[in-house]
C-alpha positions as CSV (number, residue, x, y, z in Angstrom):
1,M,-22.9,52.2,44.4
2,S,-24.6,50.4,41.8
3,T,-25.3,50.6,38.1
4,S,-28.8,51.3,38.8
5,D,-28.2,54.5,40.8
6,E,-26.0,56.0,37.9
7,S,-28.9,55.0,35.6
8,E,-31.9,56.2,37.6
9,N,-30.2,59.1,39.3
10,V,-28.1,60.8,36.3
11,E,-28.2,59.0,33.0
12,N,-32.0,58.8,32.6
13,P,-32.5,62.1,33.7
14,A,-29.7,63.8,31.4
15,I,-31.7,61.8,28.4
16,R,-35.0,63.2,29.5
17,Q,-33.5,66.8,29.3
18,L,-31.9,66.3,26.0
19,Q,-35.2,65.1,24.8
20,S,-36.7,68.2,26.2
21,L,-34.3,70.2,24.2
22,G,-35.0,68.4,21.1
23,W,-32.9,65.5,20.7
24,G,-34.1,62.3,19.7
25,Y,-33.3,59.0,21.8
26,V,-32.5,55.5,21.0
27,H,-31.1,53.0,23.3
28,G,-27.8,51.6,22.2
29,Q,-28.8,47.9,22.1
30,K,-30.9,48.8,19.1
31,W,-27.8,49.8,17.4
32,S,-26.0,46.4,17.5
33,P,-24.9,45.2,14.0
34,E,-27.3,42.4,14.4
35,L,-30.4,44.6,14.7
36,T,-29.8,47.5,12.4
37,D,-28.1,48.3,9.0
38,E,-26.8,51.8,10.3
39,R,-23.6,49.9,11.3
40,Q,-22.0,46.6,10.2
41,Y,-19.5,46.1,13.1
42,Y,-19.4,47.6,16.6
43,K,-16.1,49.5,15.4
44,D,-18.3,51.5,13.1
45,V,-18.8,54.3,15.2
46,V,-20.6,56.9,12.6
47,L,-24.1,56.2,11.7
48,E,-23.5,56.3,8.0
49,H,-27.3,56.3,6.8
50,R,-28.2,59.0,8.7
51,L,-24.7,61.3,7.8
52,T,-25.5,60.3,4.2
53,A,-29.0,61.7,4.5
54,A,-28.2,64.7,6.5
55,I,-25.4,65.8,3.7
56,R,-27.9,65.1,0.9
57,R,-30.5,67.2,2.9
58,I,-27.9,70.2,3.5
59,N,-26.6,69.9,0.0
60,P,-29.2,68.9,-2.6
61,W,-27.1,69.5,-5.5
62,I,-24.4,66.9,-4.4
63,S,-23.5,64.0,-6.9
64,E,-23.7,60.3,-5.6
65,E,-20.1,60.2,-6.2
66,N,-19.1,63.3,-4.3
67,L,-21.8,62.3,-1.5
68,R,-20.0,58.8,-1.2
69,K,-16.4,60.5,-1.2
70,V,-17.5,62.9,1.5
71,V,-19.3,60.2,3.7
72,W,-15.9,58.0,3.1
73,D,-13.7,60.8,4.2
74,L,-15.7,61.6,7.5
75,R,-15.9,57.8,8.3
76,F,-12.1,56.9,8.2
77,Q,-10.4,60.2,9.4
78,G,-9.0,57.9,12.5
79,V,-7.1,55.7,9.8
80,E,-5.1,58.7,8.6
81,H,-4.2,59.9,12.4
82,P,-2.3,58.1,14.9
83,T,-3.9,60.0,17.8
84,L,-7.6,60.9,18.8
85,I,-6.6,64.7,19.5
86,E,-5.4,64.9,15.7
87,T,-8.5,62.9,14.2
88,N,-10.8,65.3,16.4
89,Q,-8.8,68.4,15.1
90,T,-9.0,67.2,11.4
91,L,-12.9,66.5,11.9
92,W,-13.4,69.6,13.6
93,E,-11.7,71.6,10.7
94,M,-14.1,69.8,8.1
95,L,-17.0,70.5,10.2
96,V,-16.4,74.5,10.6
97,N,-14.3,75.0,7.5
98,Y,-16.5,72.7,5.6
99,I,-15.2,70.3,2.6
100,S,-14.8,71.3,-0.8
101,V,-15.6,68.8,-3.6
102,E,-15.1,69.2,-7.7
103,Q,-18.6,69.3,-9.4
104,D,-20.4,70.9,-12.3
105,L,-23.4,72.8,-11.3
106,G,-24.0,74.2,-14.6
107,K,-21.1,76.4,-15.0
108,G,-18.2,74.1,-15.5
109,R,-16.6,71.7,-13.0
110,K,-15.1,73.5,-9.9
111,G,-14.9,73.5,-6.0
112,Q,-18.0,73.4,-4.3
113,T,-18.6,73.6,-0.8
114,V,-20.0,70.8,1.2
115,R,-21.6,71.4,4.6
116,I,-22.1,68.7,7.1
117,I,-23.7,70.6,9.8
118,D,-26.2,73.5,9.0
119,F,-25.0,76.1,11.3
120,K,-27.1,78.8,9.6
121,N,-30.5,76.6,9.8
122,P,-30.2,74.2,13.0
123,D,-33.5,72.5,12.4
124,N,-32.0,71.3,9.2
125,N,-29.7,68.9,11.3
126,E,-30.5,65.6,13.1
127,F,-29.6,65.7,16.9
128,L,-29.7,62.0,18.6
129,C,-28.5,60.8,22.0
130,V,-27.6,57.1,22.4
131,N,-27.0,55.5,25.7
132,Q,-25.0,52.2,26.1
133,Y,-23.8,52.5,22.7
134,K,-21.0,49.8,22.5
135,V,-17.9,50.2,20.5
136,E,-15.1,48.1,19.5
137,G,-11.6,49.6,20.1
138,P,-8.2,48.3,19.1
139,H,-7.7,47.0,22.5
140,Q,-11.1,46.7,24.3
141,S,-14.8,47.3,23.9
142,I,-16.1,50.5,25.4
143,I,-19.8,51.4,26.2
144,P,-20.1,55.1,26.8
145,D,-23.1,56.3,28.9
146,I,-24.3,58.8,26.4
147,V,-23.2,59.5,22.8
148,L,-24.2,62.8,21.2
149,F,-24.7,62.5,17.3
150,V,-25.2,65.2,15.2
151,N,-26.3,64.1,11.5
152,G,-24.8,60.8,12.2
153,L,-21.5,62.0,13.7
154,P,-20.7,61.1,17.2
155,L,-19.5,64.6,18.5
156,A,-19.8,64.1,22.3
157,V,-19.7,61.7,25.1
158,I,-21.2,62.2,28.4
159,E,-19.9,59.8,31.0
160,C,-22.7,59.8,33.9
161,K,-21.5,58.7,37.5
162,S,-23.7,57.7,40.6
163,P,-24.3,60.7,42.9
164,Y,-23.0,58.3,45.9
165,I,-19.4,57.8,44.7
166,T,-16.7,59.9,46.5
167,N,-15.0,61.4,43.4
168,P,-17.4,61.3,40.3
169,M,-15.7,64.0,38.5
170,E,-12.4,61.9,38.6
171,A,-13.9,59.0,37.8
172,G,-15.6,60.2,34.9
173,I,-12.5,61.7,33.4
174,N,-10.5,58.5,34.4
175,Q,-13.1,56.4,31.9
176,L,-12.8,59.0,29.2
177,L,-9.1,58.7,29.3
178,R,-9.4,55.0,29.1
179,Y,-11.8,55.4,25.9
180,A,-9.0,57.5,24.5
181,N,-6.3,55.0,25.4
182,R,-4.5,57.8,27.3
183,R,-4.9,56.6,31.0
């Protein structure tokens, strides 16, 4: 088994399939902190500029102060929760139940709903797949094969395995568990 088998037979076809479905594509090497202003450190997993632009596009009324607050809340969910499962649960709730911010839209200051993903108009969202996206974790760096971003948020990881290994499903699950420090 070689890395090129995995890349040529699984990863690249998956990327082409995602592109055919409307996903944008950028190779992860272009997202290194030295080459982009999208992330300052390898530990930054959220594409902050894309997230900010998406929230502004979906919620054109939002003030700069509230925009910064919402982006901060989304970027730093993992700090408040000790486990990946708890972080994912909270993020999921923010995405489907939305976030409320206090803002005056002309009728007094009251709670306003901020949408992170536009479920009613999917074309208003940005879908981006990135392969070989290096992330610095607390114990080690990881490089998932493909990360799927929606509006700058990493919402899914695809771990590709060579078709020539004996147990590709088990190898992929084991790798994902390693990413979550649960092996």
